[in-house]
N, CA, C and O atoms as a Tinker XYZ file with bonds, in Angstrom:
   476  protein
     1  N     -1.298000   -2.193000   -3.848000    73     2
     2  CA    -1.512000   -1.877000   -2.344000    64     1     3
     3  C     -1.136000   -0.760000   -1.984000    63     2     4     5
     4  O     -1.987000   -0.093000   -1.395000    81     3
     5  N     -0.015000   -0.252000   -2.151000    73     3     6
     6  CA     0.247000    1.222000   -1.821000    64     5     7
     7  C     -0.882000    2.027000   -1.966000    63     6     8     9
     8  O     -1.376000    2.700000   -1.061000    81     7
     9  N     -1.429000    1.926000   -3.526000    73     7    10
    10  CA    -1.889000    3.014000   -3.846000    64     9    11
    11  C     -3.493000    3.091000   -3.096000    63    10    12    13
    12  O     -4.143000    4.091000   -2.792000    81    11
    13  N     -3.840000    1.602000   -2.934000    73    11    14
    14  CA    -4.960000    1.589000   -1.910000    64    13    15
    15  C     -4.705000    2.203000   -0.434000    63    14    16    17
    16  O     -5.563000    2.878000    0.134000    81    15
    17  N     -3.787000    1.986000   -0.022000    73    15    18
    18  CA    -3.470000    2.634000    1.606000    64    17    19
    19  C     -3.628000    4.151000    1.207000    63    18    20    21
    20  O     -4.397000    4.867000    1.847000    81    19
    21  N     -2.935000    4.612000    0.201000    73    19    22
    22  CA    -2.598000    6.394000   -0.061000    64    21    23
    23  C     -4.296000    6.747000   -0.227000    63    22    24    25
    24  O     -5.010000    7.553000    0.369000    81    23
    25  N     -4.510000    6.008000   -1.039000    73    23    26
    26  CA    -6.404000    6.480000   -1.644000    64    25    27
    27  C     -7.016000    6.428000   -0.208000    63    26    28    29
    28  O     -7.667000    7.449000    0.015000    81    27
    29  N     -7.004000    5.587000    0.783000    73    27    30
    30  CA    -7.916000    5.301000    1.792000    64    29    31
    31  C     -7.239000    6.262000    2.865000    63    30    32    33
    32  O     -8.081000    6.557000    3.712000    81    31
    33  N     -5.964000    6.870000    3.125000    73    31    34
    34  CA    -5.758000    7.499000    3.730000    64    33    35
    35  C     -6.153000    9.158000    3.214000    63    34    36    37
    36  O     -6.259000   10.035000    4.070000    81    35
    37  N     -6.294000    9.375000    2.177000    73    35    38
    38  CA    -6.973000   10.825000    1.647000    64    37    39
    39  C     -8.229000   10.952000    2.015000    63    38    40    41
    40  O     -8.710000   11.972000    2.508000    81    39
    41  N     -9.068000    9.468000    1.693000    73    39    42
    42  CA   -10.482000    9.717000    1.833000    64    41    43
    43  C    -10.839000    9.875000    3.248000    63    42    44    45
    44  O    -11.839000   10.563000    3.458000    81    43
    45  N    -10.142000    9.311000    4.406000    73    43    46
    46  CA   -10.046000    9.836000    5.403000    64    45    47
    47  C     -9.712000   11.076000    6.223000    63    46    48    49
    48  O    -10.167000   11.383000    7.325000    81    47
    49  N     -8.893000   11.681000    5.524000    73    47    50
    50  CA    -8.719000   13.067000    5.906000    64    49    51
    51  C     -9.696000   14.133000    5.410000    63    50    52    53
    52  O     -9.897000   15.218000    5.955000    81    51
    53  N    -10.402000   13.565000    4.051000    73    51    54
    54  CA   -11.660000   14.167000    3.815000    64    53    55
    55  C    -12.563000   13.871000    4.427000    63    54    56    57
    56  O    -13.137000   14.895000    4.795000    81    55
    57  N    -13.102000   12.894000    4.806000    73    55    58
    58  CA   -14.180000   12.548000    5.626000    64    57    59
    59  C    -13.935000   13.491000    6.991000    63    58    60    61
    60  O    -14.867000   14.206000    7.359000    81    59
    61  N    -12.772000   13.489000    7.682000    73    59    62
    62  CA   -12.343000   14.075000    9.025000    64    61    63
    63  C    -12.526000   15.635000    8.831000    63    62    64    65
    64  O    -13.046000   16.305000    9.723000    81    63
    65  N    -12.099000   16.188000    7.670000    73    63    66
    66  CA   -12.440000   17.614000    7.687000    64    65    67
    67  C    -13.835000   17.824000    7.163000    63    66    68    69
    68  O    -14.340000   18.915000    7.430000    81    67
    69  N    -14.484000   17.038000    6.522000    73    67    70
    70  CA   -15.628000   17.015000    6.238000    64    69    71
    71  C    -16.449000   16.937000    7.878000    63    70    72    73
    72  O    -17.292000   17.812000    8.073000    81    71
    73  N    -16.296000   16.307000    8.578000    73    71    74
    74  CA   -16.933000   16.088000    9.911000    64    73    75
    75  C    -16.756000   17.293000   10.911000    63    74    76    77
    76  O    -17.628000   17.730000   11.662000    81    75
    77  N    -15.460000   17.748000   10.778000    73    75    78
    78  CA   -15.005000   18.616000   11.643000    64    77    79
    79  C    -15.576000   20.239000   11.436000    63    78    80    81
    80  O    -15.694000   21.059000   12.346000    81    79
    81  N    -15.870000   20.445000   10.093000    73    79    82
    82  CA   -16.675000   21.511000    9.471000    64    81    83
    83  C    -18.191000   21.381000    9.778000    63    82    84    85
    84  O    -19.035000   22.263000    9.620000    81    83
    85  N    -18.350000   20.344000   10.162000    73    83    86
    86  CA   -19.925000   20.237000   10.295000    64    85    87
    87  C    -20.210000   19.414000   11.752000    63    86    88    89
    88  O    -20.622000   18.288000   12.033000    81    87
    89  N    -19.698000   20.776000   12.635000    73    87    90
    90  CA   -19.790000   20.353000   14.165000    64    89    91
    91  C    -21.393000   20.580000   14.708000    63    90    92    93
    92  O    -21.591000   20.316000   15.894000    81    91
    93  N    -22.385000   20.992000   14.002000    73    91    94
    94  CA   -23.287000   21.702000   14.548000    64    93    95
    95  C    -24.091000   20.375000   15.314000    63    94    96    97
    96  O    -24.067000   19.190000   14.982000    81    95
    97  N    -24.709000   20.941000   16.303000    73    95    98
    98  CA   -25.615000   19.401000   17.291000    64    97    99
    99  C    -26.755000   19.190000   16.494000    63    98   100   101
   100  O    -27.353000   20.253000   16.331000    81    99
   101  N    -27.293000   18.233000   15.931000    73    99   102
   102  CA   -28.519000   17.679000   15.324000    64   101   103
   103  C    -29.253000   16.801000   16.461000    63   102   104   105
   104  O    -28.640000   16.389000   17.446000    81   103
   105  N    -30.717000   16.535000   16.220000    73   103   106
   106  CA   -31.464000   15.832000   16.814000    64   105   107
   107  C    -31.479000   14.395000   16.061000    63   106   108   109
   108  O    -31.350000   14.469000   14.839000    81   107
   109  N    -31.591000   13.338000   16.514000    73   107   110
   110  CA   -31.334000   11.888000   15.851000    64   109   111
   111  C    -32.392000   11.483000   16.167000    63   110   112   113
   112  O    -32.447000   11.529000   17.396000    81   111
   113  N    -33.497000   11.015000   15.660000    73   111   114
   114  CA   -35.044000   10.046000   16.247000    64   113   115
   115  C    -34.895000    8.847000   15.412000    63   114   116   117
   116  O    -34.899000    8.652000   14.196000    81   115
   117  N    -34.728000    7.917000   16.716000    73   115   118
   118  CA   -34.975000    6.638000   16.820000    64   117   119
   119  C    -36.521000    6.048000   17.159000    63   118   120   121
   120  O    -37.293000    6.727000   17.836000    81   119
   121  N    -36.849000    4.918000   16.707000    73   119   122
   122  CA   -38.363000    4.461000   17.603000    64   121   123
   123  C    -38.333000    4.323000   18.771000    63   122   124   125
   124  O    -39.446000    4.331000   19.296000    81   123
   125  N    -37.231000    4.155000   19.631000    73   123   126
   126  CA   -36.972000    4.102000   21.012000    64   125   127
   127  C    -36.750000    5.486000   21.800000    63   126   128   129
   128  O    -36.854000    5.476000   23.027000    81   127
   129  N    -36.427000    6.746000   21.078000    73   127   130
   130  CA   -35.940000    7.854000   21.652000    64   129   131
   131  C    -35.660000    8.722000   20.411000    63   130   132   133
   132  O    -35.832000    8.387000   19.239000    81   131
   133  N    -35.077000   10.200000   20.998000    73   131   134
   134  CA   -34.177000   10.954000   20.315000    64   133   135
   135  C    -33.136000   11.480000   21.141000    63   134   136   137
   136  O    -33.300000   11.775000   22.324000    81   135
   137  N    -31.532000   11.653000   20.199000    73   135   138
   138  CA   -30.853000   12.082000   20.855000    64   137   139
   139  C    -30.164000   13.254000   20.140000    63   138   140   141
   140  O    -30.241000   13.366000   18.917000    81   139
   141  N    -29.334000   14.330000   21.084000    73   139   142
   142  CA   -28.861000   15.398000   20.339000    64   141   143
   143  C    -27.207000   14.981000   20.363000    63   142   144   145
   144  O    -26.451000   14.785000   21.315000    81   143
   145  N    -27.020000   14.941000   19.138000    73   143   146
   146  CA   -25.474000   14.793000   18.804000    64   145   147
   147  C    -24.833000   15.244000   17.587000    63   146   148   149
   148  O    -25.297000   15.169000   16.450000    81   147
   149  N    -23.797000   15.685000   17.920000    73   147   150
   150  CA   -22.693000   16.460000   16.512000    64   149   151
   151  C    -23.125000   15.726000   15.499000    63   150   152   153
   152  O    -23.561000   14.577000   15.434000    81   151
   153  N    -22.957000   16.476000   14.796000    73   151   154
   154  CA   -22.767000   15.929000   13.222000    64   153   155
   155  C    -21.478000   15.465000   12.927000    63   154   156   157
   156  O    -21.520000   14.608000   12.044000    81   155
   157  N    -20.497000   15.675000   13.279000    73   155   158
   158  CA   -19.181000   15.167000   13.190000    64   157   159
   159  C    -19.206000   13.909000   13.990000    63   158   160   161
   160  O    -18.400000   13.097000   13.537000    81   159
   161  N    -19.856000   13.483000   15.015000    73   159   162
   162  CA   -20.140000   11.924000   15.455000    64   161   163
   163  C    -20.788000   11.153000   14.328000    63   162   164   165
   164  O    -20.331000   10.156000   13.769000    81   163
   165  N    -21.912000   11.771000   14.087000    73   163   166
   166  CA   -22.706000   10.909000   12.913000    64   165   167
   167  C    -21.568000   11.006000   11.582000    63   166   168   169
   168  O    -21.629000    9.966000   10.928000    81   167
   169  N    -20.796000   11.755000   11.158000    73   167   170
   170  CA   -20.378000   11.353000   10.029000    64   169   171
   171  C    -19.161000   10.233000   10.190000    63   170   172   173
   172  O    -19.041000    9.195000    9.539000    81   171
   173  N    -18.298000   10.731000   11.232000    73   171   174
   174  CA   -17.209000    9.405000   11.530000    64   173   175
   175  C    -18.043000    8.621000   11.940000    63   174   176   177
   176  O    -17.474000    7.552000   11.723000    81   175
   177  N    -19.158000    8.337000   12.458000    73   175   178
   178  CA   -19.421000    6.869000   13.274000    64   177   179
   179  C    -20.060000    6.235000   11.629000    63   178   180   181
   180  O    -19.912000    5.049000   11.335000    81   179
   181  N    -20.705000    7.150000   10.758000    73   179   182
   182  CA   -21.177000    6.488000    9.528000    64   181   183
   183  C    -20.205000    5.876000    8.615000    63   182   184   185
   184  O    -20.409000    4.925000    7.860000    81   183
   185  N    -18.925000    6.663000    8.809000    73   183   186
   186  CA   -17.600000    6.297000    7.960000    64   185   187
   187  C    -17.125000    5.237000    8.672000    63   186   188   189
   188  O    -16.733000    4.401000    7.858000    81   187
   189  N    -16.972000    4.874000    9.748000    73   187   190
   190  CA   -16.562000    3.987000   10.698000    64   189   191
   191  C    -16.910000    2.514000   10.087000    63   190   192   193
   192  O    -16.176000    1.673000    9.567000    81   191
   193  N    -18.649000    2.530000   10.411000    73   191   194
   194  CA   -19.377000    1.554000   10.182000    64   193   195
   195  C    -19.344000    1.119000    8.726000    63   194   196   197
   196  O    -19.599000   -0.065000    8.503000    81   195
   197  N    -19.051000    1.952000    7.670000    73   195   198
   198  CA   -18.702000    1.635000    6.396000    64   197   199
   199  C    -17.789000    0.874000    6.335000    63   198   200   201
   200  O    -17.985000   -0.259000    5.896000    81   199
   201  N    -16.338000    1.343000    6.824000    73   199   202
   202  CA   -15.357000    0.618000    6.742000    64   201   203
   203  C    -15.854000   -0.749000    7.382000    63   202   204   205
   204  O    -16.211000   -1.718000    6.713000    81   203
   205  N    -15.828000   -0.690000    8.895000    73   203   206
   206  CA   -16.106000   -1.990000    9.128000    64   205   207
   207  C    -16.940000   -3.143000    8.019000    63   206   208   209
   208  O    -16.400000   -4.193000    7.670000    81   207
   209  N    -18.082000   -2.799000    7.644000    73   207   210
   210  CA   -18.807000   -3.487000    6.865000    64   209   211
   211  C    -17.782000   -4.067000    5.743000    63   210   212   213
   212  O    -17.338000   -5.216000    5.756000    81   211
   213  N    -17.469000   -3.030000    4.729000    73   211   214
   214  CA   -16.538000   -3.367000    4.052000    64   213   215
   215  C    -15.341000   -4.427000    4.294000    63   214   216   217
   216  O    -15.132000   -5.374000    3.536000    81   215
   217  N    -14.794000   -4.220000    5.132000    73   215   218
   218  CA   -13.813000   -5.147000    5.705000    64   217   219
   219  C    -14.388000   -6.620000    5.940000    63   218   220   221
   220  O    -13.920000   -7.566000    5.306000    81   219
   221  N    -15.324000   -6.771000    6.784000    73   219   222
   222  CA   -16.003000   -8.125000    6.931000    64   221   223
   223  C    -16.485000   -8.624000    5.680000    63   222   224   225
   224  O    -16.251000   -9.810000    5.444000    81   223
   225  N    -17.067000   -8.004000    4.894000    73   223   226
   226  CA   -17.569000   -8.726000    3.347000    64   225   227
   227  C    -16.209000   -8.813000    2.301000    63   226   228   229
   228  O    -16.219000   -9.613000    1.365000    81   227
   229  N    -15.389000   -8.179000    2.479000    73   227   230
   230  CA   -13.998000   -8.784000    2.213000    64   229   231
   231  C    -13.357000   -9.688000    2.613000    63   230   232   233
   232  O    -12.595000  -10.291000    1.858000    81   231
   233  N    -13.509000  -10.025000    3.951000    73   231   234
   234  CA   -12.680000  -11.028000    4.740000    64   233   235
   235  C    -13.833000  -12.310000    4.232000    63   234   236   237
   236  O    -13.337000  -13.263000    3.631000    81   235
   237  N    -14.747000  -12.310000    4.384000    73   235   238
   238  CA   -15.862000  -13.401000    3.439000    64   237   239
   239  C    -15.416000  -13.816000    2.484000    63   238   240   241
   240  O    -15.046000  -14.985000    2.382000    81   239
   241  N    -15.317000  -12.628000    1.203000    73   239   242
   242  CA   -15.084000  -13.001000   -0.052000    64   241   243
   243  C    -13.597000  -13.694000   -0.130000    63   242   244   245
   244  O    -13.571000  -14.826000   -0.614000    81   243
   245  N    -12.688000  -13.271000    0.188000    73   243   246
   246  CA   -11.384000  -13.763000    0.716000    64   245   247
   247  C    -11.552000  -15.416000    1.133000    63   246   248   249
   248  O    -10.956000  -16.260000    0.464000    81   247
   249  N    -12.449000  -15.825000    2.344000    73   247   250
   250  CA   -12.207000  -16.686000    2.965000    64   249   251
   251  C    -12.960000  -17.949000    1.421000    63   250   252   253
   252  O    -12.371000  -18.918000    0.942000    81   251
   253  N    -14.136000  -17.501000    1.095000    73   251   254
   254  CA   -14.636000  -18.141000   -0.057000    64   253   255
   255  C    -13.647000  -18.526000   -1.162000    63   254   256   257
   256  O    -13.401000  -19.662000   -1.569000    81   255
   257  N    -13.040000  -17.161000   -1.640000    73   255   258
   258  CA   -11.829000  -17.569000   -2.955000    64   257   259
   259  C    -10.904000  -18.614000   -2.163000    63   258   260   261
   260  O    -10.807000  -19.715000   -2.704000    81   259
   261  N    -10.267000  -18.439000   -1.056000    73   259   262
   262  CA    -9.211000  -19.447000   -0.600000    64   261   263
   263  C    -10.142000  -20.928000   -0.544000    63   262   264   265
   264  O     -9.692000  -22.015000   -0.906000    81   263
   265  N    -11.181000  -20.759000   -0.141000    73   263   266
   266  CA   -11.904000  -22.163000   -0.127000    64   265   267
   267  C    -11.901000  -22.858000   -1.592000    63   266   268   269
   268  O    -11.613000  -24.050000   -1.694000    81   267
   269  N    -12.209000  -22.122000   -2.646000    73   267   270
   270  CA   -12.453000  -22.415000   -3.680000    64   269   271
   271  C    -11.016000  -22.947000   -4.460000    63   270   272   273
   272  O    -10.800000  -23.904000   -5.204000    81   271
   273  N    -10.217000  -21.947000   -3.966000    73   271   274
   274  CA    -8.697000  -22.456000   -4.507000    64   273   275
   275  C     -8.513000  -23.502000   -3.754000    63   274   276   277
   276  O     -8.242000  -24.466000   -4.470000    81   275
   277  N     -8.537000  -23.826000   -2.413000    73   275   278
   278  CA    -7.935000  -25.247000   -2.184000    64   277   279
   279  C     -8.877000  -26.290000   -2.639000    63   278   280   281
   280  O     -8.516000  -27.422000   -2.315000    81   279
   281  N    -10.019000  -26.222000   -3.320000    73   279   282
   282  CA   -10.813000  -27.423000   -3.581000    64   281   283
   283  C    -10.139000  -27.574000   -5.045000    63   282   284   285
   284  O     -9.750000  -28.729000   -5.213000    81   283
   285  N     -9.929000  -26.850000   -5.990000    73   283   286
   286  CA    -9.244000  -26.620000   -7.054000    64   285   287
   287  C     -7.993000  -27.306000   -7.070000    63   286   288   289
   288  O     -7.807000  -28.340000   -7.711000    81   287
   289  N     -7.030000  -26.666000   -6.282000    73   287   290
   290  CA    -5.752000  -27.518000   -6.159000    64   289   291
   291  C     -5.871000  -28.955000   -5.531000    63   290   292   293
   292  O     -4.822000  -29.597000   -5.583000    81   291
   293  N     -6.786000  -29.491000   -5.033000    73   291   294
   294  CA    -7.009000  -30.915000   -4.533000    64   293   295
   295  C     -7.384000  -31.492000   -6.040000    63   294   296   297
   296  O     -6.818000  -32.505000   -6.451000    81   295
   297  N     -8.241000  -30.883000   -6.738000    73   295   298
   298  CA    -8.925000  -31.739000   -7.889000    64   297   299
   299  C     -7.628000  -31.610000   -9.138000    63   298   300   301
   300  O     -7.490000  -32.462000  -10.017000    81   299
   301  N     -6.874000  -30.561000   -9.024000    73   299   302
   302  CA    -5.471000  -30.644000   -9.980000    64   301   303
   303  C     -4.680000  -31.982000   -9.640000    63   302   304   305
   304  O     -4.494000  -32.925000  -10.409000    81   303
   305  N     -4.211000  -31.848000   -8.184000    73   303   306
   306  CA    -3.787000  -32.876000   -7.645000    64   305   307
   307  C     -4.193000  -34.460000   -8.022000    63   306   308   309
   308  O     -3.391000  -35.329000   -8.364000    81   307
   309  N     -5.376000  -34.582000   -7.899000    73   307   310
   310  CA    -6.076000  -35.879000   -8.192000    64   309   311
   311  C     -6.081000  -36.271000   -9.935000    63   310   312   313
   312  O     -5.951000  -37.350000  -10.514000    81   311
   313  N     -6.272000  -35.006000  -10.394000    73   311   314
   314  CA    -6.251000  -35.072000  -12.330000    64   313   315
   315  C     -4.411000  -35.396000  -12.835000    63   314   316   317
   316  O     -3.970000  -35.849000  -13.891000    81   315
   317  N     -3.695000  -34.944000  -11.592000    73   315   318
   318  CA    -2.191000  -35.262000  -12.393000    64   317   319
   319  C     -1.977000  -36.572000  -11.896000    63   318   320   321
   320  O     -1.390000  -37.354000  -12.643000    81   319
   321  N     -2.362000  -36.985000  -10.709000    73   319   322
   322  CA    -2.580000  -38.562000  -10.412000    64   321   323
   323  C     -3.093000  -39.162000  -11.568000    63   322   324   325
   324  O     -2.315000  -39.727000  -12.337000    81   323
   325  N     -4.374000  -39.117000  -11.812000    73   323   326
   326  CA    -4.813000  -39.895000  -12.952000    64   325   327
   327  C     -4.023000  -39.803000  -14.132000    63   326   328   329
   328  O     -3.916000  -40.743000  -14.919000    81   327
   329  N     -3.528000  -38.823000  -14.263000    73   327   330
   330  CA    -2.628000  -38.651000  -15.959000    64   329   331
   331  C     -1.408000  -39.365000  -15.672000    63   330   332   333
   332  O     -0.894000  -39.945000  -16.628000    81   331
   333  N     -0.836000  -39.440000  -14.541000    73   331   334
   334  CA     0.349000  -40.285000  -14.110000    64   333   335
   335  C     -0.043000  -41.930000  -14.550000    63   334   336   337
   336  O      0.537000  -42.660000  -15.354000    81   335
   337  N     -1.141000  -42.177000  -13.780000    73   335   338
   338  CA    -1.517000  -43.508000  -13.897000    64   337   339
   339  C     -1.788000  -43.950000  -15.391000    63   338   340   341
   340  O     -1.241000  -44.969000  -15.812000    81   339
   341  N     -2.559000  -43.259000  -16.138000    73   339   342
   342  CA    -2.695000  -43.360000  -17.552000    64   341   343
   343  C     -1.585000  -43.653000  -18.330000    63   342   344   345
   344  O     -1.457000  -44.649000  -19.042000    81   343
   345  N     -0.760000  -42.726000  -18.167000    73   343   346
   346  CA     0.572000  -43.082000  -18.731000    64   345   347
   347  C      1.254000  -43.900000  -18.541000    63   346   348   349
   348  O      1.993000  -44.366000  -19.408000    81   347
   349  N      1.195000  -44.323000  -17.298000    73   347   350
   350  CA     1.978000  -45.843000  -16.740000    64   349   351
   351  C      1.258000  -47.001000  -17.575000    63   350   352   353
   352  O      1.843000  -47.974000  -18.050000    81   351
   353  N     -0.322000  -46.690000  -17.691000    73   351   354
   354  CA    -0.952000  -48.047000  -18.444000    64   353   355
   355  C     -0.620000  -48.059000  -20.020000    63   354   356   357
   356  O     -0.532000  -49.011000  -20.795000    81   355
   357  N     -0.485000  -46.844000  -20.202000    73   355   358
   358  CA    -0.331000  -46.762000  -21.899000    64   357   359
   359  C      1.128000  -47.449000  -21.996000    63   358   360   361
   360  O      1.328000  -48.323000  -22.839000    81   359
   361  N      2.242000  -46.987000  -21.019000    73   359   362
   362  CA     3.479000  -48.011000  -21.586000    64   361   363
   363  C      3.198000  -49.344000  -21.092000    63   362   364   365
   364  O      4.020000  -50.105000  -21.602000    81   363
   365  N      2.271000  -50.069000  -20.199000    73   363   366
   366  CA     2.653000  -51.277000  -20.362000    64   365   367
   367  C      1.701000  -51.699000  -21.547000    63   366   368   369
   368  O      1.815000  -52.801000  -22.084000    81   367
   369  N      0.780000  -50.796000  -21.918000    73   367   370
   370  CA     0.276000  -51.868000  -23.181000    64   369   371
   371  C      1.251000  -51.464000  -24.480000    63   370   372   373
   372  O      1.445000  -52.122000  -25.501000    81   371
   373  N      1.691000  -50.419000  -24.176000    73   371   374
   374  CA     3.122000  -50.334000  -25.303000    64   373   375
   375  C      3.810000  -51.532000  -25.504000    63   374   376   377
   376  O      3.972000  -52.050000  -26.609000    81   375
   377  N      4.365000  -52.139000  -24.049000    73   375   378
   378  CA     5.372000  -53.210000  -23.913000    64   377   379
   379  C      4.680000  -54.449000  -24.580000    63   378   380   381
   380  O      5.151000  -55.162000  -25.465000    81   379
   381  N      3.325000  -54.561000  -23.897000    73   379   382
   382  CA     2.830000  -55.891000  -24.584000    64   381   383
   383  C      2.337000  -55.618000  -26.123000    63   382   384   385
   384  O      2.369000  -56.667000  -26.767000    81   383
   385  N      1.933000  -54.596000  -26.814000    73   383   386
   386  CA     2.044000  -54.539000  -28.183000    64   385   387
   387  C      3.461000  -54.861000  -29.091000    63   386   388   389
   388  O      3.451000  -55.284000  -30.247000    81   387
   389  N      4.665000  -54.560000  -28.290000    73   387   390
   390  CA     5.770000  -54.520000  -28.744000    64   389   391
   391  C      5.794000  -55.998000  -28.597000    63   390   392   393
   392  O      6.106000  -56.546000  -29.654000    81   391
   393  N      5.590000  -56.709000  -27.738000    73   391   394
   394  CA     5.847000  -58.290000  -27.701000    64   393   395
   395  C      4.864000  -59.190000  -28.568000    63   394   396   397
   396  O      5.087000  -60.340000  -28.944000    81   395
   397  N      3.861000  -58.514000  -28.777000    73   395   398
   398  CA     2.856000  -59.031000  -29.543000    64   397   399
   399  C      3.368000  -58.939000  -31.341000    63   398   400   401
   400  O      3.291000  -59.808000  -32.209000    81   399
   401  N      3.804000  -57.753000  -31.400000    73   399   402
   402  CA     4.600000  -57.777000  -32.794000    64   401   403
   403  C      5.378000  -58.481000  -33.017000    63   402   404   405
   404  O      5.265000  -59.089000  -34.081000    81   403
   405  N      6.675000  -58.796000  -32.063000    73   403   406
   406  CA     7.801000  -59.437000  -31.994000    64   405   407
   407  C      7.104000  -60.998000  -32.378000    63   406   408   409
   408  O      7.287000  -61.592000  -33.440000    81   407
   409  N      6.298000  -61.461000  -31.271000    73   407   410
   410  CA     5.899000  -62.784000  -31.415000    64   409   411
   411  C      5.253000  -63.282000  -32.708000    63   410   412   413
   412  O      5.298000  -64.427000  -33.157000    81   411
   413  N      4.538000  -62.027000  -33.312000    73   411   414
   414  CA     4.003000  -61.884000  -34.942000    64   413   415
   415  C      5.007000  -62.162000  -35.813000    63   414   416   417
   416  O      5.040000  -63.042000  -36.674000    81   415
   417  N      5.856000  -61.316000  -35.516000    73   415   418
   418  CA     7.119000  -61.403000  -36.662000    64   417   419
   419  C      7.977000  -62.704000  -36.649000    63   418   420   421
   420  O      8.563000  -63.135000  -37.642000    81   419
   421  N      7.986000  -63.189000  -35.614000    73   419   422
   422  CA     8.771000  -64.495000  -35.511000    64   421   423
   423  C      7.589000  -65.484000  -36.251000    63   422   424   425
   424  O      7.769000  -65.806000  -37.425000    81   423
   425  N      6.728000  -65.815000  -35.735000    73   423   426
   426  CA     5.652000  -66.716000  -36.297000    64   425   427
   427  C      5.611000  -66.620000  -38.007000    63   426   428   429
   428  O      5.587000  -67.648000  -38.685000    81   427
   429  N      5.605000  -65.152000  -38.660000    73   427   430
   430  CA     5.953000  -64.846000  -39.851000    64   429   431
   431  C      6.998000  -65.727000  -40.309000    63   430   432   433
   432  O      6.758000  -66.752000  -40.946000    81   431
   433  N      8.349000  -65.275000  -39.940000    73   431   434
   434  CA     9.699000  -65.811000  -40.397000    64   433   435
   435  C      9.571000  -67.474000  -40.127000    63   434   436   437
   436  O     10.028000  -68.223000  -40.990000    81   435
   437  N      8.968000  -68.018000  -38.964000    73   435   438
   438  CA     9.033000  -69.470000  -39.035000    64   437   439
   439  C      7.916000  -70.045000  -40.209000    63   438   440   441
   440  O      8.093000  -71.161000  -40.698000    81   439
   441  N      7.188000  -69.511000  -40.466000    73   439   442
   442  CA     6.031000  -69.770000  -41.319000    64   441   443
   443  C      6.620000  -69.569000  -42.813000    63   442   444   445
   444  O      6.192000  -70.363000  -43.651000    81   443
   445  N      7.731000  -68.414000  -43.318000    73   443   446
   446  CA     8.157000  -68.210000  -44.617000    64   445   447
   447  C      9.325000  -69.490000  -44.648000    63   446   448   449
   448  O      9.499000  -70.054000  -45.728000    81   447
   449  N     10.044000  -69.894000  -43.556000    73   447   450
   450  CA    11.116000  -70.950000  -43.572000    64   449   451
   451  C     10.522000  -72.036000  -43.918000    63   450   452   453
   452  O     11.147000  -72.936000  -44.478000    81   451
   453  N      9.066000  -72.139000  -43.608000    73   451   454
   454  CA     8.465000  -73.698000  -43.799000    64   453   455
   455  C      8.273000  -74.512000  -42.366000    63   454   456   457
   456  O      7.602000  -75.541000  -42.281000    81   455
   457  N      9.012000  -73.852000  -41.184000    73   455   458
   458  CA     8.529000  -74.553000  -40.118000    64   457   459
   459  C      7.307000  -74.079000  -39.335000    63   458   460   461
   460  O      7.521000  -73.621000  -38.213000    81   459
   461  N      5.977000  -74.136000  -39.814000    73   459   462
   462  CA     4.882000  -73.682000  -39.577000    64   461   463
   463  C      4.340000  -74.184000  -38.263000    63   462   464   465
   464  O      3.161000  -74.000000  -37.962000    81   463
   465  N      5.120000  -74.766000  -37.542000    73   463   466
   466  CA     4.445000  -75.195000  -36.219000    64   465   467
   467  C      4.224000  -74.082000  -35.243000    63   466   468   469
   468  O      5.134000  -73.270000  -35.077000    81   467
   469  N      3.120000  -73.968000  -34.593000    73   467   470
   470  CA     2.871000  -72.865000  -33.519000    64   469   471
   471  C      2.893000  -73.545000  -32.301000    63   470   472   473
   472  O      2.397000  -74.644000  -32.054000    81   471
   473  N      3.563000  -72.735000  -31.496000    73   471   474
   474  CA     3.792000  -73.205000  -30.030000    64   473   475
   475  C      2.257000  -73.338000  -29.213000    63   474   476
   476  O      2.213000  -73.698000  -28.037000    81   475
């Protein structure tokens, strides 16, 4: 962040020095007319237009990334809830399995003892 700020200030200083050293008046032609303007104004205006354009494009990119981050976090929460639900279901099945294993062991012991009566 600080490097970007320092670089931006140095670049602005260089653009300013370049603009001041090119102060001659030039004719700028447009389809609707022509104007006599200082080169410094054109240079500074072009730099300002470029800075505004880059800022707007950067804000659009940040907004898109924030939106994608929000969607991803929402999906993560949904998947984490699904994991918890599946772990709970596994615990229920483990308990049922344990009950069935105990019941089988009980019937085995009854069968071995000769009391083969099934409830």
